[in-house]
N, C-alpha and C positions, 0 to 999 in steps of 0.2 A: 544521486542521479547524474547523468553525464552532461547535461546541458542546463544552463540557467534559463533559457528561453527558446522559443521556436526560431528566433532570429539566429541564435548560435548554431542551431541545426542547419539552417539555410546556408550559413557560411561554409559548413563542412561539405554539404551537398555540392555547392558551387566549386569548391576547391577540388573535390573528387570527380568533377565533370559529370555530376548526376543531376544537374539543374539547368533548365532552359528558361530564360526570361522572354516573355512575349509582350511587346509594347503596343502591338496593333490592337485597335479597339475591338472587343469581343463582348457579346451579350451574355448575361448570366442565365437567361432563359434559353435552354436547349443547346446553345452554340458551344459553350465551354465543355459541357459533358460529352458532346459529340466528338470534339477534338481530342479530349482526354481519353475517350474510349479507344480511338484508333491508335493513339500513341502508346497506351498501356498494352494493347494486344500485340503491338509490334516490338515490345520490349524497350520502349523509349524511356526518357528521363522524367524526373519530376518537372512540373510546369508551374511557373509563376506568372499569372496574368496580371500585368501591372496597370492595365488600362481597361477596366471593366466598365462598359457603357453605363453612364448615369451614377457611378459609384466613385467614391474617393479612396476606397480601401482595396488593396490588391488581394488576389486569391491564389492560394497554393493548392495544388491537386496532384495526385499520384506520388505523394511524398514517400509512401511505404510500398510502392509498386514493384519492388524487386527484392531478392534475397540480400543483395549487397546493401540496399538502402535500409532494409530492416535491421541488418547487423549494425550499420552506422547509427541508426536511431537508438539502439539498445546499448551502444558503447562496447561492442565486442567484435572480434575478428570474424566469427561465424555464428549463425543462429544456434547451432547445436550446443554452444557453450551455455546459453541461457537454459536450454532444455535440460542439460545435465544439472545445473544449479537448482532448477525447480524440482527435478526428480529427487535430489538429495533432501530438499525440504519436505516434500510430500512423504518420503519414506522415513523421515525422522520421527521416532516415537516421542510423544509428549514426555518431558522429564518428570520423573517421579520423586527426585531427590536433588539435593545440592550437588551431589556427585555427578548425577546425570547432566545437570546444567554445565558443570565443568567439562564433561565429556564432549558436549556440543558447543563449547564456548565460541569457537571460531564462527559457527553459523549464527549464534545469538548476537555476536558483534555486528554481523551484517544486518540483522533485524532491528538493532537498537534504534535506528532512526526512521522506522517505518510509520510510527504514529504521527499524526498531524501536529504541527507546532503553530501556536498563535503568534502573530506578528502585528505590530501597530501600523506599519506602512508596507505597501507592496507596489510593484510596477503597475498592476492593474488599476491603481488609484491615481495615476498621474493625470489622466483625463477622465472627468466624471460628467456624464450626460444627465443633467437634472430632468430633462424632458426626453426620455428614451424614444428612439425611432428606429425600428428594425430595418426600415427601408434604406438606411445608409450602408448596410452590410451587403456584400455581393452574394446573397443567398441564391442557391441554384434551383432552377426547375430542371430536373434531370432527364425525364423521358416524356415523349408525347403522350397525352392522356393522364399525366399526373394531376392530382387535385390542386396542386399549387407548388410554390417554392418550399423546400425543406432544408433545415439546417441538418446536414448529414453526418457531422462528426463532432457533436457537442459532448463535453464531459459534464455529466449531470450529477451534482453532489446532493446527497440527502442524509438525514439522520434518523435512526430508529427512534420513534416516539417513546419507546419504553426504556431501552438501554442507553440511548444516546450514541450508539455505535455509528460511525460514518460509513458511507458507501459512495463509490463513484461508478457510474455505469454510462454506457454510450447508447442513447436512445434518440431516434430521429424525431425532430420537432417540426411540425407543419406550421407555417406562418399564415395566420388568419388576417391580421392587420398590423399596423405599425407597432402595436404594444401587446399583441396576443398571439400565443402559439398553442398548438395541441401537442401533448406528449404521447409518443407512440412507444408504449412498453408492454410487453407480454405479461400475463398474470403471474408467471413463475419468476419474474425478475425481482431483484431486491428492491429497486425503486418502487415498483408496483406494490410490493408487500408493505413498505413504509407508508405508502399512500393509503392503503386499506386500513392499517393500524391507526393512522391519524383520523380517518373517517369514523372509526369506532369511538375515538376519544372526543370527537368534535373539534372544530377549528381547522385552520388551513395548514397544509404541509409546506414548509419553507424549503425552497430549492435554490441552489446556486449553479449557474451554467458557465463553463469556461470554454472559450474558443482559442485554440493554440496551446501554448505551454510546452513543457518538456515532452518530447515525443514518446519517452518511455511511459509517462503517465497516460498519454493518449492510448497507447497500446494496452496498458493495464486495465483501462476502463472497458475494454472489449473482452477481457478474460474473467469469467465468473469464478469465484472461489467459494467452495462449500462453507456454510456458516460455521460449522464446528471447527473446520480447519482454520478459518479466519480468526476465530476466538482463540484457538490454541497458539497461533503465531503471535497474536497480540500479547497473550500471557507470557510466552517464552521471551518476548522482547523486553520484558520487565526484569532485567538482570538483577537489580538491587532489591527485588522483592516487593510485596504489596504494602508493607507497613511504611516504607520510606515515602514521604510526601503523599500519603494515602488520599488526603482530601483533594489535592491537585489532580490526582489520577482518577478521581470519581468514585473511590471505594468508601465503604463505611466500616468502622471498627467499633465493636461493642465488647465491654468487659463482662464476661459471663460469670466468672467466679474463680475460685482457687481449687486446684486438684493436685493429687500426688502423681508424679511422673517418675517411675523407677525409684520410689522412696523419697524424692525431693518435692518440696512445695513448688507449685508453678501457677502463674496467672494464666487463665484460659481466655483467649480473645476470639470472638467470632468476627471474621472478616468477610464482608459481602463485597465481592468485586463488582466493578462497573458492569461487567458482562452478565451479572446475576449469579455467577458461581459463588459457592460458600466454602471457605476454609476455616479451620480452627487451628490457631497458632498458640503454642504454650511457651511462656517466657519464665525462666528461672526466677523465683521470687526474690532472690538476693542479688543476682547479677543482671537480671533483665535480658539475658541472652536467650535467643530462640533455642529450645531443646527438642521440640516436636512440632510436626505439622500433619494435620489430618485433612483430607480433601476427598471429593468425589469427582471422578473424571469419566467422560465417555470416550472409550477407546475402541475403534472399529465397531461402533454401534452398541457396545455393551458398557453399562455403568459399573465402575469399580470404586471401592473405598480404599484409598491409599494412605499409608502412614510412614512418616520419615522421622527418625530420631537422630539428633546430632549431639556431639559432645567433644570432650578433650580440646577445648579452645586454647589456642596459643596466639601470642602477639607477633604480627609480622608487619613491619613498617608502621607501627602505631595503630594497626587494626587487628581485631580478634577474628580468627578463622577456626572453624571446627575441623579437627584432624581425624575424626572418626564419624562415620555415617552408616546408619542401618535403615534400610527401606524395604517395603514390600506391601502386599495386600493386607489390610487390617484384619486381625483375628486369625491369621494363618501363621503357623510356626516358621515357614520358610521365609527367610529374610536374606537380602543381599547386604553384606557388610564390607565396608571400605575403610582403609587407613592410609593417610597421606604421610609420606616421609618429609616432604618439603613443599612449601608454597612460595612463589616468587611474585612480587608486585612490579608491574611496569617494566618488564625486561625490554632491552633495546630491540626495536623492530624497524627494519628498513622501510622508510616512507614509500619507496617505489612499489611496494606490494599493494598499496591502496590507490595507485594512479590508474586512470582509465587508459587502456592501450591507445597509442597514437594511431590515427588512420593511416592505412597503407597509401603510399604515393600513387597518384593516378597514372595509369599506363599511357605511354605515348601512342598517338594514333598510328596505325599501320600504314605504310606507304605502298601504294599499288606499283 
């Protein structure tokens, strides 16, 4: 991500001349949104209200209200850059083999860090309110006739009660009192689906709500991703395969027995992924190297049984790599065969390729 916090993003907006600070006292009920509405429709900047009446916390609004600010939020020079990157991911076919993974390795490297990471300490724990009171927040009443104040840009995190898969969505939350809100989510939203699944199991659905944070994450919470595509992206990001640290990844591995694979004895493992998908991995009985993988994948709405056979292992930098790969639909004679002439580990790559583009300098105001 491009920013460590929303404060980092504010610094960039201010440096780019895209932020206006307002120190005059303004009310959270109707006044701030009326001002913001006029500023946004006139193409004005983001607004930071530093003196919200009766509140100790400032309020940022219209932070994403222009194409330039959206590009800054996502760390690119223009929005179309992100559209092209997403298009490449959407059009990428799920890898059927090790060779396929090598073919899209550059894209997989970008995905390698998408899964959540557990940390013991975080900035959100610097101040802990043991007696929470929503009234300390500058929560807006946006329009005359609204039922009350709403938290309008919350990142709502939930977990699938069955698979444990995480989701973040942006759902308006109506404030009822100092400790209670109502969640406004449509039935087709992922958060609502998690809630319904939890009701069927009994018990309460735990949620976490984040206000602020990296602007790219805020934007991502507004962009729904089809469940199958989300699962495929998660699986593709697992570059080292499901067996490495399988317990930590939430997978289950079961030894099914021993079978013959092209005349050689092999141990057959049933691997149930955290997502619920099942793979069968065959390990050579002598070397314990993977020699075959069988799986079922849903591709464009159709379920297919895939089979990949690997062999001709050679040592490169102390690691063993398969130099021959054969893959295709299980039970069909047509197979794709690949042979590698050389494999190189950790070639020199310029670090500049991974740096976020520097913001363009702000243009000097025109003189009349």
